[in-house]
PDB file with one MODEL, atoms N, CA, C and O in Angstrom:
MODEL        1
ATOM      1  N   MET A   1      88.745  -7.989 -69.993  1.00  0.00           N
ATOM      2  CA  MET A   1      88.550  -6.763 -69.250  1.00  0.00           C
ATOM      3  C   MET A   1      89.678  -6.549 -68.239  1.00  0.00           C
ATOM      4  O   MET A   1      89.961  -5.410 -67.867  1.00  0.00           O
ATOM      5  N   ASP A   2      90.316  -7.613 -67.796  1.00  0.00           N
ATOM      6  CA  ASP A   2      91.352  -7.487 -66.775  1.00  0.00           C
ATOM      7  C   ASP A   2      92.506  -6.605 -67.221  1.00  0.00           C
ATOM      8  O   ASP A   2      93.082  -5.879 -66.411  1.00  0.00           O
ATOM      9  N   LYS A   3      92.850  -6.662 -68.513  1.00  0.00           N
ATOM     10  CA  LYS A   3      93.967  -5.847 -68.984  1.00  0.00           C
ATOM     11  C   LYS A   3      93.624  -4.355 -69.006  1.00  0.00           C
ATOM     12  O   LYS A   3      94.527  -3.519 -69.033  1.00  0.00           O
ATOM     13  N   TRP A   4      92.345  -4.015 -68.993  1.00  0.00           N
ATOM     14  CA  TRP A   4      91.932  -2.613 -69.027  1.00  0.00           C
ATOM     15  C   TRP A   4      91.756  -2.010 -67.637  1.00  0.00           C
ATOM     16  O   TRP A   4      91.595  -0.796 -67.510  1.00  0.00           O
ATOM     17  N   LEU A   5      91.783  -2.834 -66.597  1.00  0.00           N
ATOM     18  CA  LEU A   5      91.539  -2.323 -65.246  1.00  0.00           C
ATOM     19  C   LEU A   5      92.509  -1.217 -64.829  1.00  0.00           C
ATOM     20  O   LEU A   5      92.055  -0.212 -64.283  1.00  0.00           O
ATOM     21  N   PRO A   6      93.829  -1.348 -65.058  1.00  0.00           N
ATOM     22  CA  PRO A   6      94.711  -0.241 -64.668  1.00  0.00           C
ATOM     23  C   PRO A   6      94.402   1.057 -65.414  1.00  0.00           C
ATOM     24  O   PRO A   6      94.484   2.144 -64.842  1.00  0.00           O
ATOM     25  N   VAL A   7      94.048   0.935 -66.686  1.00  0.00           N
ATOM     26  CA  VAL A   7      93.723   2.137 -67.463  1.00  0.00           C
ATOM     27  C   VAL A   7      92.407   2.725 -66.986  1.00  0.00           C
ATOM     28  O   VAL A   7      92.275   3.944 -66.877  1.00  0.00           O
ATOM     29  N   MET A   8      91.432   1.871 -66.700  1.00  0.00           N
ATOM     30  CA  MET A   8      90.154   2.356 -66.181  1.00  0.00           C
ATOM     31  C   MET A   8      90.359   3.035 -64.834  1.00  0.00           C
ATOM     32  O   MET A   8      89.740   4.061 -64.551  1.00  0.00           O
ATOM     33  N   TRP A   9      91.226   2.465 -64.005  1.00  0.00           N
ATOM     34  CA  TRP A   9      91.505   3.069 -62.702  1.00  0.00           C
ATOM     35  C   TRP A   9      92.108   4.457 -62.897  1.00  0.00           C
ATOM     36  O   TRP A   9      91.710   5.408 -62.225  1.00  0.00           O
ATOM     37  N   MET A  10      93.075   4.576 -63.822  1.00  0.00           N
ATOM     38  CA  MET A  10      93.689   5.886 -64.095  1.00  0.00           C
ATOM     39  C   MET A  10      92.662   6.871 -64.650  1.00  0.00           C
ATOM     40  O   MET A  10      92.701   8.062 -64.341  1.00  0.00           O
ATOM     41  N   LEU A  11      91.746   6.364 -65.470  1.00  0.00           N
ATOM     42  CA  LEU A  11      90.740   7.228 -66.095  1.00  0.00           C
ATOM     43  C   LEU A  11      89.775   7.814 -65.068  1.00  0.00           C
ATOM     44  O   LEU A  11      89.452   9.001 -65.126  1.00  0.00           O
ATOM     45  N   TYR A  12      89.317   6.994 -64.135  1.00  0.00           N
ATOM     46  CA  TYR A  12      88.278   7.430 -63.207  1.00  0.00           C
ATOM     47  C   TYR A  12      88.788   7.847 -61.839  1.00  0.00           C
ATOM     48  O   TYR A  12      88.012   8.359 -61.032  1.00  0.00           O
ATOM     49  N   ASN A  13      90.056   7.646 -61.553  1.00  0.00           N
ATOM     50  CA  ASN A  13      90.579   7.978 -60.238  1.00  0.00           C
ATOM     51  C   ASN A  13      90.753   9.484 -60.042  1.00  0.00           C
ATOM     52  O   ASN A  13      90.542   9.991 -58.941  1.00  0.00           O
ATOM     53  N   GLY A  14      91.129  10.188 -61.077  1.00  0.00           N
ATOM     54  CA  GLY A  14      91.363  11.626 -60.955  1.00  0.00           C
ATOM     55  C   GLY A  14      90.076  12.414 -60.804  1.00  0.00           C
ATOM     56  O   GLY A  14      89.010  11.973 -61.235  1.00  0.00           O
ATOM     57  N   LYS A  15      90.182  13.575 -60.192  1.00  0.00           N
ATOM     58  CA  LYS A  15      89.012  14.417 -59.972  1.00  0.00           C
ATOM     59  C   LYS A  15      88.409  14.885 -61.299  1.00  0.00           C
ATOM     60  O   LYS A  15      87.189  14.945 -61.456  1.00  0.00           O
ATOM     61  N   ASN A  16      89.283  15.211 -62.241  1.00  0.00           N
ATOM     62  CA  ASN A  16      88.812  15.709 -63.533  1.00  0.00           C
ATOM     63  C   ASN A  16      88.994  14.692 -64.654  1.00  0.00           C
ATOM     64  O   ASN A  16      88.997  15.076 -65.824  1.00  0.00           O
ATOM     65  N   GLY A  17      89.144  13.432 -64.342  1.00  0.00           N
ATOM     66  CA  GLY A  17      89.362  12.423 -65.367  1.00  0.00           C
ATOM     67  C   GLY A  17      90.821  12.367 -65.771  1.00  0.00           C
ATOM     68  O   GLY A  17      91.705  12.665 -64.969  1.00  0.00           O
ATOM     69  N   LYS A  18      91.069  11.992 -66.989  1.00  0.00           N
ATOM     70  CA  LYS A  18      92.434  11.820 -67.479  1.00  0.00           C
ATOM     71  C   LYS A  18      92.487  12.264 -68.927  1.00  0.00           C
ATOM     72  O   LYS A  18      91.641  11.878 -69.734  1.00  0.00           O
ATOM     73  N   SER A  19      93.475  13.071 -69.256  1.00  0.00           N
ATOM     74  CA  SER A  19      93.625  13.496 -70.642  1.00  0.00           C
ATOM     75  C   SER A  19      94.465  12.481 -71.396  1.00  0.00           C
ATOM     76  O   SER A  19      95.180  11.676 -70.798  1.00  0.00           O
ATOM     77  N   SER A  20      94.369  12.531 -72.712  1.00  0.00           N
ATOM     78  CA  SER A  20      95.151  11.609 -73.526  1.00  0.00           C
ATOM     79  C   SER A  20      96.643  11.904 -73.406  1.00  0.00           C
ATOM     80  O   SER A  20      97.457  10.989 -73.533  1.00  0.00           O
ATOM     81  N   TYR A  21      97.014  13.144 -73.166  1.00  0.00           N
ATOM     82  CA  TYR A  21      98.430  13.484 -72.982  1.00  0.00           C
ATOM     83  C   TYR A  21      98.976  12.842 -71.705  1.00  0.00           C
ATOM     84  O   TYR A  21     100.078  12.295 -71.698  1.00  0.00           O
ATOM     85  N   GLU A  22      98.204  12.915 -70.641  1.00  0.00           N
ATOM     86  CA  GLU A  22      98.632  12.309 -69.378  1.00  0.00           C
ATOM     87  C   GLU A  22      98.733  10.784 -69.500  1.00  0.00           C
ATOM     88  O   GLU A  22      99.697  10.175 -69.036  1.00  0.00           O
ATOM     89  N   LEU A  23      97.726  10.183 -70.129  1.00  0.00           N
ATOM     90  CA  LEU A  23      97.732   8.734 -70.288  1.00  0.00           C
ATOM     91  C   LEU A  23      98.896   8.282 -71.170  1.00  0.00           C
ATOM     92  O   LEU A  23      99.531   7.265 -70.889  1.00  0.00           O
ATOM     93  N   ALA A  24      99.174   9.030 -72.226  1.00  0.00           N
ATOM     94  CA  ALA A  24     100.294   8.698 -73.108  1.00  0.00           C
ATOM     95  C   ALA A  24     101.610   8.736 -72.344  1.00  0.00           C
ATOM     96  O   ALA A  24     102.458   7.858 -72.508  1.00  0.00           O
ATOM     97  N   ARG A  25     101.774   9.738 -71.523  1.00  0.00           N
ATOM     98  CA  ARG A  25     102.994   9.865 -70.724  1.00  0.00           C
ATOM     99  C   ARG A  25     103.106   8.710 -69.723  1.00  0.00           C
ATOM    100  O   ARG A  25     104.190   8.158 -69.532  1.00  0.00           O
ATOM    101  N   ASP A  26     101.993   8.347 -69.089  1.00  0.00           N
ATOM    102  CA  ASP A  26     102.000   7.279 -68.085  1.00  0.00           C
ATOM    103  C   ASP A  26     102.248   5.902 -68.680  1.00  0.00           C
ATOM    104  O   ASP A  26     102.951   5.082 -68.088  1.00  0.00           O
ATOM    105  N   LEU A  27     101.666   5.643 -69.863  1.00  0.00           N
ATOM    106  CA  LEU A  27     101.771   4.320 -70.472  1.00  0.00           C
ATOM    107  C   LEU A  27     102.937   4.190 -71.443  1.00  0.00           C
ATOM    108  O   LEU A  27     103.296   3.080 -71.835  1.00  0.00           O
ATOM    109  N   GLY A  28     103.527   5.308 -71.832  1.00  0.00           N
ATOM    110  CA  GLY A  28     104.641   5.265 -72.778  1.00  0.00           C
ATOM    111  C   GLY A  28     104.205   4.997 -74.210  1.00  0.00           C
ATOM    112  O   GLY A  28     104.914   4.336 -74.970  1.00  0.00           O
ATOM    113  N   VAL A  29     103.034   5.512 -74.576  1.00  0.00           N
ATOM    114  CA  VAL A  29     102.543   5.381 -75.947  1.00  0.00           C
ATOM    115  C   VAL A  29     102.364   6.776 -76.532  1.00  0.00           C
ATOM    116  O   VAL A  29     102.547   7.774 -75.835  1.00  0.00           O
ATOM    117  N   THR A  30     102.005   6.846 -77.815  1.00  0.00           N
ATOM    118  CA  THR A  30     101.786   8.152 -78.425  1.00  0.00           C
ATOM    119  C   THR A  30     100.465   8.740 -77.942  1.00  0.00           C
ATOM    120  O   THR A  30      99.605   8.030 -77.420  1.00  0.00           O
ATOM    121  N   GLN A  31     100.323  10.036 -78.122  1.00  0.00           N
ATOM    122  CA  GLN A  31      99.098  10.715 -77.710  1.00  0.00           C
ATOM    123  C   GLN A  31      97.910  10.211 -78.517  1.00  0.00           C
ATOM    124  O   GLN A  31      96.807  10.082 -77.984  1.00  0.00           O
ATOM    125  N   GLU A  32      98.126   9.924 -79.801  1.00  0.00           N
ATOM    126  CA  GLU A  32      97.047   9.432 -80.649  1.00  0.00           C
ATOM    127  C   GLU A  32      96.549   8.065 -80.173  1.00  0.00           C
ATOM    128  O   GLU A  32      95.347   7.802 -80.174  1.00  0.00           O
ATOM    129  N   THR A  33      97.477   7.204 -79.768  1.00  0.00           N
ATOM    130  CA  THR A  33      97.100   5.893 -79.244  1.00  0.00           C
ATOM    131  C   THR A  33      96.327   6.028 -77.941  1.00  0.00           C
ATOM    132  O   THR A  33      95.329   5.340 -77.729  1.00  0.00           O
ATOM    133  N   ALA A  34      96.792   6.916 -77.069  1.00  0.00           N
ATOM    134  CA  ALA A  34      96.102   7.140 -75.794  1.00  0.00           C
ATOM    135  C   ALA A  34      94.710   7.711 -76.028  1.00  0.00           C
ATOM    136  O   ALA A  34      93.766   7.328 -75.337  1.00  0.00           O
ATOM    137  N   TRP A  35      94.565   8.622 -76.989  1.00  0.00           N
ATOM    138  CA  TRP A  35      93.252   9.203 -77.299  1.00  0.00           C
ATOM    139  C   TRP A  35      92.311   8.100 -77.776  1.00  0.00           C
ATOM    140  O   TRP A  35      91.155   8.041 -77.356  1.00  0.00           O
ATOM    141  N   PHE A  36      92.808   7.226 -78.654  1.00  0.00           N
ATOM    142  CA  PHE A  36      91.991   6.139 -79.172  1.00  0.00           C
ATOM    143  C   PHE A  36      91.553   5.205 -78.048  1.00  0.00           C
ATOM    144  O   PHE A  36      90.396   4.787 -77.997  1.00  0.00           O
ATOM    145  N   MET A  37      92.481   4.881 -77.149  1.00  0.00           N
ATOM    146  CA  MET A  37      92.155   4.010 -76.026  1.00  0.00           C
ATOM    147  C   MET A  37      91.088   4.641 -75.133  1.00  0.00           C
ATOM    148  O   MET A  37      90.122   3.985 -74.746  1.00  0.00           O
ATOM    149  N   LEU A  38      91.274   5.916 -74.812  1.00  0.00           N
ATOM    150  CA  LEU A  38      90.296   6.598 -73.954  1.00  0.00           C
ATOM    151  C   LEU A  38      88.934   6.673 -74.616  1.00  0.00           C
ATOM    152  O   LEU A  38      87.909   6.491 -73.960  1.00  0.00           O
ATOM    153  N   HIS A  39      88.921   6.940 -75.909  1.00  0.00           N
ATOM    154  CA  HIS A  39      87.658   7.017 -76.630  1.00  0.00           C
ATOM    155  C   HIS A  39      86.918   5.677 -76.558  1.00  0.00           C
ATOM    156  O   HIS A  39      85.717   5.638 -76.291  1.00  0.00           O
ATOM    157  N   ARG A  40      87.640   4.588 -76.798  1.00  0.00           N
ATOM    158  CA  ARG A  40      87.025   3.260 -76.745  1.00  0.00           C
ATOM    159  C   ARG A  40      86.563   2.910 -75.334  1.00  0.00           C
ATOM    160  O   ARG A  40      85.493   2.328 -75.158  1.00  0.00           O
ATOM    161  N   LEU A  41      87.354   3.257 -74.344  1.00  0.00           N
ATOM    162  CA  LEU A  41      86.969   2.955 -72.962  1.00  0.00           C
ATOM    163  C   LEU A  41      85.749   3.758 -72.528  1.00  0.00           C
ATOM    164  O   LEU A  41      84.878   3.238 -71.831  1.00  0.00           O
ATOM    165  N   ARG A  42      85.684   5.010 -72.933  1.00  0.00           N
ATOM    166  CA  ARG A  42      84.521   5.832 -72.568  1.00  0.00           C
ATOM    167  C   ARG A  42      83.249   5.311 -73.225  1.00  0.00           C
ATOM    168  O   ARG A  42      82.191   5.300 -72.597  1.00  0.00           O
ATOM    169  N   VAL A  43      83.340   4.879 -74.480  1.00  0.00           N
ATOM    170  CA  VAL A  43      82.183   4.304 -75.156  1.00  0.00           C
ATOM    171  C   VAL A  43      81.764   3.007 -74.472  1.00  0.00           C
ATOM    172  O   VAL A  43      80.574   2.769 -74.266  1.00  0.00           O
ATOM    173  N   ALA A  44      82.742   2.165 -74.119  1.00  0.00           N
ATOM    174  CA  ALA A  44      82.438   0.900 -73.444  1.00  0.00           C
ATOM    175  C   ALA A  44      81.809   1.147 -72.075  1.00  0.00           C
ATOM    176  O   ALA A  44      80.886   0.437 -71.678  1.00  0.00           O
ATOM    177  N   ALA A  45      82.308   2.157 -71.351  1.00  0.00           N
ATOM    178  CA  ALA A  45      81.743   2.474 -70.048  1.00  0.00           C
ATOM    179  C   ALA A  45      80.317   3.013 -70.187  1.00  0.00           C
ATOM    180  O   ALA A  45      79.454   2.732 -69.355  1.00  0.00           O
ATOM    181  N   HIS A  46      80.081   3.789 -71.245  1.00  0.00           N
ATOM    182  CA  HIS A  46      78.758   4.361 -71.463  1.00  0.00           C
ATOM    183  C   HIS A  46      77.745   3.273 -71.811  1.00  0.00           C
ATOM    184  O   HIS A  46      76.621   3.293 -71.309  1.00  0.00           O
ATOM    185  N   THR A  47      78.127   2.332 -72.659  1.00  0.00           N
ATOM    186  CA  THR A  47      77.205   1.275 -73.074  1.00  0.00           C
ATOM    187  C   THR A  47      77.242   0.078 -72.134  1.00  0.00           C
ATOM    188  O   THR A  47      76.456  -0.857 -72.285  1.00  0.00           O
ATOM    189  N   ARG A  48      78.156   0.103 -71.161  1.00  0.00           N
ATOM    190  CA  ARG A  48      78.323  -0.964 -70.177  1.00  0.00           C
ATOM    191  C   ARG A  48      78.634  -2.317 -70.825  1.00  0.00           C
ATOM    192  O   ARG A  48      78.140  -3.358 -70.393  1.00  0.00           O
ATOM    193  N   THR A  49      79.458  -2.277 -71.862  1.00  0.00           N
ATOM    194  CA  THR A  49      79.879  -3.511 -72.512  1.00  0.00           C
ATOM    195  C   THR A  49      81.359  -3.424 -72.846  1.00  0.00           C
ATOM    196  O   THR A  49      81.842  -2.394 -73.315  1.00  0.00           O
ATOM    197  N   PHE A  50      82.062  -4.501 -72.604  1.00  0.00           N
ATOM    198  CA  PHE A  50      83.466  -4.575 -72.938  1.00  0.00           C
ATOM    199  C   PHE A  50      83.709  -5.748 -73.883  1.00  0.00           C
ATOM    200  O   PHE A  50      84.824  -6.263 -73.964  1.00  0.00           O
ATOM    201  N   GLU A  51      82.677  -6.164 -74.588  1.00  0.00           N
ATOM    202  CA  GLU A  51      82.785  -7.275 -75.516  1.00  0.00           C
ATOM    203  C   GLU A  51      83.467  -6.816 -76.804  1.00  0.00           C
ATOM    204  O   GLU A  51      83.333  -5.662 -77.213  1.00  0.00           O
ATOM    205  N   LYS A  52      84.192  -7.724 -77.428  1.00  0.00           N
ATOM    206  CA  LYS A  52      84.826  -7.430 -78.702  1.00  0.00           C
ATOM    207  C   LYS A  52      83.790  -7.496 -79.810  1.00  0.00           C
ATOM    208  O   LYS A  52      82.766  -8.167 -79.688  1.00  0.00           O
ATOM    209  N   LEU A  53      84.076  -6.788 -80.887  1.00  0.00           N
ATOM    210  CA  LEU A  53      83.206  -6.867 -82.046  1.00  0.00           C
ATOM    211  C   LEU A  53      83.356  -8.242 -82.680  1.00  0.00           C
ATOM    212  O   LEU A  53      84.396  -8.885 -82.542  1.00  0.00           O
ATOM    213  N   SER A  54      82.333  -8.684 -83.362  1.00  0.00           N
ATOM    214  CA  SER A  54      82.394  -9.968 -84.040  1.00  0.00           C
ATOM    215  C   SER A  54      81.763  -9.807 -85.420  1.00  0.00           C
ATOM    216  O   SER A  54      81.091  -8.813 -85.696  1.00  0.00           O
ATOM    217  N   GLY A  55      81.985 -10.779 -86.264  1.00  0.00           N
ATOM    218  CA  GLY A  55      81.432 -10.734 -87.606  1.00  0.00           C
ATOM    219  C   GLY A  55      82.500 -10.420 -88.636  1.00  0.00           C
ATOM    220  O   GLY A  55      83.697 -10.450 -88.350  1.00  0.00           O
ATOM    221  N   GLU A  56      82.040 -10.118 -89.838  1.00  0.00           N
ATOM    222  CA  GLU A  56      82.949  -9.856 -90.939  1.00  0.00           C
ATOM    223  C   GLU A  56      83.253  -8.366 -91.052  1.00  0.00           C
ATOM    224  O   GLU A  56      82.428  -7.518 -90.712  1.00  0.00           O
ATOM    225  N   ALA A  57      84.448  -8.072 -91.534  1.00  0.00           N
ATOM    226  CA  ALA A  57      84.849  -6.693 -91.799  1.00  0.00           C
ATOM    227  C   ALA A  57      85.228  -6.587 -93.267  1.00  0.00           C
ATOM    228  O   ALA A  57      85.803  -7.510 -93.844  1.00  0.00           O
ATOM    229  N   GLU A  58      84.901  -5.453 -93.858  1.00  0.00           N
ATOM    230  CA  GLU A  58      85.192  -5.252 -95.276  1.00  0.00           C
ATOM    231  C   GLU A  58      85.938  -3.942 -95.445  1.00  0.00           C
ATOM    232  O   GLU A  58      85.588  -2.936 -94.828  1.00  0.00           O
ATOM    233  N   ALA A  59      86.968  -3.954 -96.281  1.00  0.00           N
ATOM    234  CA  ALA A  59      87.749  -2.750 -96.548  1.00  0.00           C
ATOM    235  C   ALA A  59      87.703  -2.448 -98.041  1.00  0.00           C
ATOM    236  O   ALA A  59      87.801  -3.353 -98.870  1.00  0.00           O
ATOM    237  N   ASP A  60      87.556  -1.187 -98.371  1.00  0.00           N
ATOM    238  CA  ASP A  60      87.546  -0.771 -99.769  1.00  0.00           C
ATOM    239  C   ASP A  60      88.885  -0.148-100.133  1.00  0.00           C
ATOM    240  O   ASP A  60      89.436   0.627 -99.352  1.00  0.00           O
ATOM    241  N   GLU A  61      89.405  -0.467-101.285  1.00  0.00           N
ATOM    242  CA  GLU A  61      90.596   0.141-101.866  1.00  0.00           C
ATOM    243  C   GLU A  61      91.757   0.261-100.884  1.00  0.00           C
ATOM    244  O   GLU A  61      92.080   1.353-100.417  1.00  0.00           O
ATOM    245  N   THR A  62      92.364  -0.847-100.587  1.00  0.00           N
ATOM    246  CA  THR A  62      93.519  -0.851 -99.707  1.00  0.00           C
ATOM    247  C   THR A  62      94.775  -1.009-100.540  1.00  0.00           C
ATOM    248  O   THR A  62      94.863  -1.924-101.360  1.00  0.00           O
ATOM    249  N   PHE A  63      95.746  -0.132-100.344  1.00  0.00           N
ATOM    250  CA  PHE A  63      97.028  -0.222-101.032  1.00  0.00           C
ATOM    251  C   PHE A  63      98.128  -0.241 -99.993  1.00  0.00           C
ATOM    252  O   PHE A  63      98.266   0.691 -99.201  1.00  0.00           O
ATOM    253  N   ILE A  64      98.913  -1.310-100.002  1.00  0.00           N
ATOM    254  CA  ILE A  64      99.984  -1.451 -99.031  1.00  0.00           C
ATOM    255  C   ILE A  64     101.301  -1.393 -99.780  1.00  0.00           C
ATOM    256  O   ILE A  64     101.524  -2.141-100.732  1.00  0.00           O
ATOM    257  N   GLY A  65     102.167  -0.500 -99.342  1.00  0.00           N
ATOM    258  CA  GLY A  65     103.478  -0.396 -99.977  1.00  0.00           C
ATOM    259  C   GLY A  65     103.829   1.048-100.254  1.00  0.00           C
ATOM    260  O   GLY A  65     103.018   1.949-100.044  1.00  0.00           O
ATOM    261  N   GLY A  66     105.033   1.260-100.722  1.00  0.00           N
ATOM    262  CA  GLY A  66     105.510   2.598-101.013  1.00  0.00           C
ATOM    263  C   GLY A  66     105.274   2.975-102.467  1.00  0.00           C
ATOM    264  O   GLY A  66     104.704   2.204-103.239  1.00  0.00           O
ATOM    265  N   LYS A  67     105.715   4.159-102.824  1.00  0.00           N
ATOM    266  CA  LYS A  67     105.592   4.623-104.195  1.00  0.00           C
ATOM    267  C   LYS A  67     106.603   3.883-105.061  1.00  0.00           C
ATOM    268  O   LYS A  67     107.734   3.632-104.647  1.00  0.00           O
ATOM    269  N   ALA A  68     106.174   3.543-106.260  1.00  0.00           N
ATOM    270  CA  ALA A  68     107.037   2.787-107.159  1.00  0.00           C
ATOM    271  C   ALA A  68     108.283   3.578-107.541  1.00  0.00           C
ATOM    272  O   ALA A  68     109.350   2.991-107.721  1.00  0.00           O
ATOM    273  N   ARG A  69     108.168   4.876-107.665  1.00  0.00           N
ATOM    274  CA  ARG A  69     109.323   5.665-108.105  1.00  0.00           C
ATOM    275  C   ARG A  69     110.426   5.736-107.043  1.00  0.00           C
ATOM    276  O   ARG A  69     111.551   6.132-107.348  1.00  0.00           O
ATOM    277  N   ASN A  70     110.107   5.351-105.788  1.00  0.00           N
ATOM    278  CA  ASN A  70     111.118   5.349-104.732  1.00  0.00           C
ATOM    279  C   ASN A  70     111.835   4.004-104.604  1.00  0.00           C
ATOM    280  O   ASN A  70     112.758   3.873-103.799  1.00  0.00           O
ATOM    281  N   MET A  71     111.426   3.009-105.382  1.00  0.00           N
ATOM    282  CA  MET A  71     112.026   1.686-105.293  1.00  0.00           C
ATOM    283  C   MET A  71     113.169   1.546-106.302  1.00  0.00           C
ATOM    284  O   MET A  71     113.235   2.265-107.300  1.00  0.00           O
ATOM    285  N   HIS A  72     114.055   0.611-106.016  1.00  0.00           N
ATOM    286  CA  HIS A  72     115.100   0.263-106.967  1.00  0.00           C
ATOM    287  C   HIS A  72     114.443  -0.376-108.188  1.00  0.00           C
ATOM    288  O   HIS A  72     113.409  -1.034-108.072  1.00  0.00           O
ATOM    289  N   LYS A  73     115.049  -0.177-109.356  1.00  0.00           N
ATOM    290  CA  LYS A  73     114.442  -0.646-110.599  1.00  0.00           C
ATOM    291  C   LYS A  73     114.139  -2.143-110.573  1.00  0.00           C
ATOM    292  O   LYS A  73     113.059  -2.561-110.991  1.00  0.00           O
ATOM    293  N   SER A  74     115.087  -2.961-110.084  1.00  0.00           N
ATOM    294  CA  SER A  74     114.864  -4.408-110.071  1.00  0.00           C
ATOM    295  C   SER A  74     113.725  -4.799-109.123  1.00  0.00           C
ATOM    296  O   SER A  74     112.951  -5.711-109.414  1.00  0.00           O
ATOM    297  N   LYS A  75     113.635  -4.107-108.001  1.00  0.00           N
ATOM    298  CA  LYS A  75     112.561  -4.393-107.052  1.00  0.00           C
ATOM    299  C   LYS A  75     111.217  -3.934-107.607  1.00  0.00           C
ATOM    300  O   LYS A  75     110.205  -4.616-107.448  1.00  0.00           O
ATOM    301  N   ARG A  76     111.215  -2.792-108.247  1.00  0.00           N
ATOM    302  CA  ARG A  76     109.993  -2.237-108.826  1.00  0.00           C
ATOM    303  C   ARG A  76     109.425  -3.192-109.888  1.00  0.00           C
ATOM    304  O   ARG A  76     108.215  -3.409-109.945  1.00  0.00           O
ATOM    305  N   GLU A  77     110.291  -3.752-110.715  1.00  0.00           N
ATOM    306  CA  GLU A  77     109.828  -4.664-111.771  1.00  0.00           C
ATOM    307  C   GLU A  77     109.235  -5.947-111.193  1.00  0.00           C
ATOM    308  O   GLU A  77     108.288  -6.500-111.751  1.00  0.00           O
ATOM    309  N   SER A  78     109.789  -6.421-110.078  1.00  0.00           N
ATOM    310  CA  SER A  78     109.274  -7.670-109.512  1.00  0.00           C
ATOM    311  C   SER A  78     108.067  -7.472-108.604  1.00  0.00           C
ATOM    312  O   SER A  78     107.242  -8.376-108.477  1.00  0.00           O
ATOM    313  N   LYS A  79     107.947  -6.310-107.971  1.00  0.00           N
ATOM    314  CA  LYS A  79     106.883  -6.094-106.974  1.00  0.00           C
ATOM    315  C   LYS A  79     105.642  -5.400-107.551  1.00  0.00           C
ATOM    316  O   LYS A  79     104.515  -5.794-107.248  1.00  0.00           O
ATOM    317  N   ILE A  80     105.843  -4.386-108.366  1.00  0.00           N
ATOM    318  CA  ILE A  80     104.737  -3.534-108.802  1.00  0.00           C
ATOM    319  C   ILE A  80     104.120  -4.099-110.074  1.00  0.00           C
ATOM    320  O   ILE A  80     104.808  -4.365-111.060  1.00  0.00           O
ATOM    321  N   GLN A  81     102.809  -4.272-110.023  1.00  0.00           N
ATOM    322  CA  GLN A  81     102.069  -4.745-111.176  1.00  0.00           C
ATOM    323  C   GLN A  81     100.813  -3.908-111.287  1.00  0.00           C
ATOM    324  O   GLN A  81      99.832  -4.177-110.594  1.00  0.00           O
ATOM    325  N   GLY A  82     100.819  -2.911-112.135  1.00  0.00           N
ATOM    326  CA  GLY A  82      99.609  -2.133-112.370  1.00  0.00           C
ATOM    327  C   GLY A  82      99.666  -0.704-111.874  1.00  0.00           C
ATOM    328  O   GLY A  82      99.056   0.168-112.492  1.00  0.00           O
ATOM    329  N   ARG A  83     100.368  -0.420-110.786  1.00  0.00           N
ATOM    330  CA  ARG A  83     100.448   0.941-110.281  1.00  0.00           C
ATOM    331  C   ARG A  83     101.876   1.449-110.411  1.00  0.00           C
ATOM    332  O   ARG A  83     102.832   0.707-110.189  1.00  0.00           O
ATOM    333  N   VAL A  84     102.008   2.700-110.768  1.00  0.00           N
ATOM    334  CA  VAL A  84     103.335   3.286-110.933  1.00  0.00           C
ATOM    335  C   VAL A  84     103.524   4.398-109.945  1.00  0.00           C
ATOM    336  O   VAL A  84     104.582   5.026-109.918  1.00  0.00           O
TER     337      VAL A  84
ENDMDL
END
């Protein structure tokens, strides 16, 4: 929780709260990252818990990598197996 204290202070110190654009500018991150952080902090503040999730996570249909047609022929033959 200690690492979130400066962000929590910025979130609750202002009269009208803090927008993701303002937080992104202050922290030097993208607006999407700031929005995600604020969303998580608001949920944690609402439920009064800052504990991490635990247990198993499952992902369906994950594909990591670029399109095969954008690769060099030699790389495509060695890397791609099944998807074109």
